[in-house]
LUMBA-421307 format. One record per residue (C-alpha): residue in three letters; x, y, z. Coordinates in nm, 2 decimals. Layout:
LUMBA-421307
+-------+--------+--------+--------+
| nuvex |     xx |     yy |     zz |
+-------+--------+--------+--------+
|   ALA |      X |      Y |      Z |
...
+-------+--------+--------+--------+
END
This chain:
LUMBA-421307
+-------+--------+--------+--------+
| nuvex |     xx |     yy |     zz |
+-------+--------+--------+--------+
|   MET |   5.28 |   8.73 |   8.12 |
|   ASN |   5.34 |   8.99 |   7.85 |
|   LYS |   5.26 |   8.89 |   7.50 |
|   PRO |   5.61 |   8.94 |   7.33 |
|   PHE |   5.78 |   8.72 |   7.59 |
|   HIS |   5.50 |   8.46 |   7.56 |
|   ASN |   5.54 |   8.46 |   7.18 |
|   ILE |   5.92 |   8.41 |   7.20 |
|   LEU |   5.86 |   8.11 |   7.43 |
|   ASN |   5.62 |   7.96 |   7.18 |
|   ILE |   5.87 |   8.01 |   6.90 |
|   VAL |   6.15 |   7.85 |   7.10 |
|   ALA |   5.92 |   7.56 |   7.20 |
|   ALA |   5.81 |   7.50 |   6.84 |
|   ILE |   6.18 |   7.50 |   6.72 |
|   ALA |   6.27 |   7.26 |   6.99 |
|   ALA |   5.98 |   7.03 |   6.91 |
|   THR |   6.07 |   7.04 |   6.54 |
|   MET |   6.43 |   6.95 |   6.61 |
|   PHE |   6.33 |   6.67 |   6.84 |
|   PHE |   6.09 |   6.51 |   6.59 |
|   TYR |   6.33 |   6.56 |   6.30 |
|   GLY |   6.60 |   6.39 |   6.51 |
|   CYS |   6.36 |   6.10 |   6.60 |
|   SER |   6.25 |   6.06 |   6.24 |
|   GLU |   6.61 |   5.99 |   6.11 |
|   SER |   6.71 |   5.64 |   6.04 |
|   THR |   6.84 |   5.44 |   6.33 |
|   GLU |   7.05 |   5.21 |   6.11 |
|   GLU |   7.37 |   5.38 |   6.23 |
|   ILE |   7.31 |   5.29 |   6.60 |
|   PRO |   7.40 |   4.92 |   6.56 |
|   GLU |   7.71 |   5.01 |   6.37 |
|   LEU |   7.81 |   5.24 |   6.66 |
|   VAL |   7.75 |   4.97 |   6.92 |
|   GLU |   7.95 |   4.72 |   6.71 |
|   SER |   8.24 |   4.95 |   6.68 |
|   VAL |   8.29 |   4.99 |   7.06 |
|   PRO |   8.57 |   4.75 |   7.16 |
|   LYS |   8.47 |   4.46 |   7.38 |
|   PRO |   8.67 |   4.19 |   7.54 |
|   VAL |   8.66 |   3.86 |   7.35 |
|   GLU |   8.65 |   3.66 |   7.67 |
|   ILE |   8.54 |   3.74 |   8.03 |
|   SER |   8.61 |   3.50 |   8.31 |
|   ILE |   8.46 |   3.53 |   8.66 |
|   ASN |   8.62 |   3.39 |   8.98 |
|   THR |   8.92 |   3.25 |   8.79 |
|   GLU |   9.23 |   3.06 |   8.91 |
|   ILE |   9.52 |   3.02 |   8.66 |
|   LEU |   9.81 |   2.79 |   8.73 |
|   TYR |  10.15 |   2.82 |   8.55 |
|   SER |  10.40 |   2.54 |   8.57 |
|   ASP |  10.75 |   2.47 |   8.43 |
|   SER |  10.85 |   2.10 |   8.38 |
|   ALA |  10.54 |   1.99 |   8.57 |
|   VAL |  10.64 |   2.21 |   8.87 |
|   LEU |  10.39 |   2.48 |   8.98 |
|   ARG |  10.56 |   2.82 |   8.95 |
|   LEU |  10.27 |   3.07 |   8.97 |
|   LYS |   9.91 |   3.09 |   9.06 |
|   ILE |   9.68 |   3.38 |   8.97 |
|   VAL |   9.34 |   3.42 |   9.15 |
|   THR |   9.11 |   3.70 |   9.03 |
|   PRO |   8.74 |   3.79 |   9.06 |
|   GLU |   8.73 |   3.90 |   8.69 |
|   LEU |   8.96 |   3.84 |   8.39 |
|   GLN |   8.90 |   4.01 |   8.05 |
|   ARG |   9.09 |   3.90 |   7.75 |
|   TRP |   9.14 |   4.15 |   7.47 |
|   THR |   9.29 |   3.99 |   7.16 |
|   ASN |   9.11 |   4.23 |   6.92 |
|   ALA |   9.32 |   4.53 |   7.05 |
|   GLU |   9.62 |   4.67 |   6.87 |
|   LYS |   9.84 |   4.52 |   7.15 |
|   PRO |   9.65 |   4.22 |   7.29 |
|   TYR |   9.62 |   4.22 |   7.67 |
|   MET |   9.45 |   4.06 |   7.96 |
|   GLU |   9.29 |   4.30 |   8.21 |
|   PHE |   9.21 |   4.23 |   8.58 |
|   PRO |   8.97 |   4.52 |   8.65 |
|   LYS |   8.88 |   4.39 |   9.00 |
|   GLY |   9.24 |   4.31 |   9.10 |
|   LEU |   9.43 |   3.99 |   9.15 |
|   ASN |   9.64 |   3.78 |   9.39 |
|   LEU |   9.96 |   3.62 |   9.26 |
|   PHE |  10.14 |   3.33 |   9.44 |
|   PHE |  10.50 |   3.25 |   9.34 |
|   TYR |  10.62 |   2.90 |   9.43 |
|   ASP |  10.97 |   2.76 |   9.48 |
|   SER |  11.09 |   2.43 |   9.34 |
|   LEU |  10.95 |   2.24 |   9.63 |
|   GLY |  10.60 |   2.38 |   9.58 |
|   HIS |  10.60 |   2.62 |   9.88 |
|   VAL |  10.48 |   2.98 |   9.84 |
|   GLU |  10.79 |   3.20 |   9.80 |
|   SER |  10.62 |   3.53 |   9.77 |
|   THR |  10.28 |   3.69 |   9.70 |
|   LEU |  10.16 |   4.00 |   9.52 |
|   LYS |   9.81 |   4.16 |   9.53 |
|   ALA |   9.67 |   4.47 |   9.37 |
|   ASP |   9.33 |   4.63 |   9.30 |
|   TYR |   9.40 |   4.64 |   8.92 |
|   ALA |   9.63 |   4.47 |   8.68 |
|   ILE |   9.69 |   4.45 |   8.31 |
|   GLN |   9.91 |   4.19 |   8.13 |
|   TYR |  10.07 |   4.23 |   7.79 |
|   PRO |  10.15 |   3.87 |   7.69 |
|   ASP |  10.35 |   3.95 |   7.38 |
|   GLU |  10.58 |   4.18 |   7.58 |
|   LYS |  10.58 |   3.95 |   7.89 |
|   ARG |  10.49 |   4.26 |   8.10 |
|   VAL |  10.24 |   4.30 |   8.38 |
|   GLU |  10.14 |   4.63 |   8.54 |
|   VAL |   9.97 |   4.63 |   8.88 |
|   LYS |   9.81 |   4.94 |   9.04 |
|   HIS |   9.64 |   5.06 |   9.35 |
|   ASN |   9.71 |   4.92 |   9.69 |
|   VAL |   9.99 |   4.70 |   9.56 |
|   GLU |  10.14 |   4.47 |   9.82 |
|   VAL |  10.42 |   4.22 |   9.78 |
|   VAL |  10.52 |   3.99 |  10.07 |
|   ASN |  10.82 |   3.75 |  10.06 |
|   GLY |  10.91 |   3.45 |  10.28 |
|   ASP |  11.12 |   3.67 |  10.51 |
|   GLU |  10.81 |   3.86 |  10.62 |
|   GLU |  10.92 |   4.17 |  10.43 |
|   THR |  10.63 |   4.37 |  10.28 |
|   LEU |  10.64 |   4.62 |   9.99 |
|   ASN |  10.36 |   4.87 |   9.95 |
|   THR |  10.32 |   5.10 |   9.65 |
|   GLU |  10.06 |   5.23 |   9.41 |
|   HIS |  10.22 |   5.11 |   9.08 |
|   LEU |  10.45 |   4.82 |   9.00 |
|   ILE |  10.58 |   4.67 |   8.68 |
|   TRP |  10.67 |   4.31 |   8.65 |
|   LEU |  10.90 |   4.21 |   8.36 |
|   GLN |  10.83 |   3.83 |   8.34 |
|   ALA |  11.11 |   3.74 |   8.10 |
|   GLU |  11.37 |   3.92 |   8.32 |
|   GLU |  11.20 |   3.80 |   8.64 |
|   LYS |  11.22 |   4.15 |   8.77 |
|   ILE |  10.98 |   4.40 |   8.94 |
|   TYR |  11.03 |   4.77 |   8.95 |
|   THR |  10.86 |   5.11 |   9.02 |
|   GLU |  10.95 |   5.47 |   9.02 |
|   GLU |  10.67 |   5.55 |   9.26 |
|   PHE |  10.68 |   5.60 |   9.64 |
|   VAL |  10.75 |   5.27 |   9.82 |
|   LYS |  10.72 |   5.15 |  10.18 |
|   ILE |  10.91 |   4.84 |  10.29 |
|   THR |  10.83 |   4.69 |  10.62 |
|   THR |  11.06 |   4.42 |  10.77 |
|   PRO |  11.06 |   4.26 |  11.11 |
|   ASP |  11.31 |   4.52 |  11.23 |
|   GLU |  11.25 |   4.84 |  11.03 |
|   ILE |  11.04 |   5.05 |  10.80 |
|   ILE |  11.20 |   5.20 |  10.49 |
|   TYR |  11.06 |   5.46 |  10.26 |
|   GLY |  11.18 |   5.55 |   9.92 |
|   ASP |  11.10 |   5.68 |   9.57 |
|   GLY |  11.15 |   5.38 |   9.34 |
|   LEU |  11.26 |   5.02 |   9.37 |
|   GLU |  11.41 |   4.73 |   9.16 |
|   ALA |  11.38 |   4.37 |   9.28 |
|   ASN |  11.37 |   4.01 |   9.17 |
|   GLN |  11.02 |   3.88 |   9.11 |
|   GLN |  11.03 |   3.69 |   9.44 |
|   PHE |  11.11 |   4.01 |   9.62 |
|   THR |  11.40 |   3.85 |   9.81 |
|   LYS |  11.66 |   4.08 |   9.67 |
|   TYR |  11.58 |   4.45 |   9.62 |
|   ARG |  11.73 |   4.79 |   9.58 |
|   ILE |  11.54 |   5.10 |   9.70 |
|   LYS |  11.60 |   5.43 |   9.53 |
|   ASN |  11.62 |   5.76 |   9.71 |
|   ILE |  11.58 |   5.61 |  10.06 |
|   LYS |  11.39 |   5.82 |  10.32 |
|   GLY |  11.34 |   5.72 |  10.68 |
|   THR |  11.53 |   5.55 |  10.96 |
|   ILE |  11.71 |   5.22 |  10.90 |
|   ALA |  11.80 |   4.98 |  11.18 |
|   VAL |  12.17 |   4.88 |  11.16 |
|   ASP |  12.32 |   4.57 |  11.32 |
|   GLU |  12.65 |   4.67 |  11.50 |
|   ASP |  12.82 |   4.34 |  11.40 |
|   SER |  12.78 |   4.43 |  11.03 |
|   LEU |  12.99 |   4.75 |  11.08 |
|   GLN |  13.31 |   4.57 |  11.19 |
+-------+--------+--------+--------+
END
């Protein structure tokens, strides 16, 4: 190895070592402050089942592998990072519809839930909605999306870009319908 190149390597190594030791000799008091300033959920619940009732009648059940409650955020929320399953019940206690997704976030103050990734809603008429993003407005008892949707019924498959429905998914309106729709001849008369 030639001497000038070897000398440059030694100088670079010396500068790097000086910077490393200087960096290591600094106070580490700032590190706990950094760790403390990173937001954390105030509550984490594993394998959770939540029941909601109205006048002692079961209306909704949520089952999730993980629930994180963030009350220390600007807008408090509950996050379901590993997904959830929702079960909507009728007044007789029968499951009226179900919803499942790989991720969800709920904003309790706004009474709004967003579900994402592999979203599936099934109603009592064996109609299934599949999409990647769905918003549930709890106070209005309405679900909607502007994303691609696929609805499978016992008689047909319907595709569209967007949907509005009641939260039970028993009444819905598909936007920008694409695909073949089966029509009953009696309904045309």
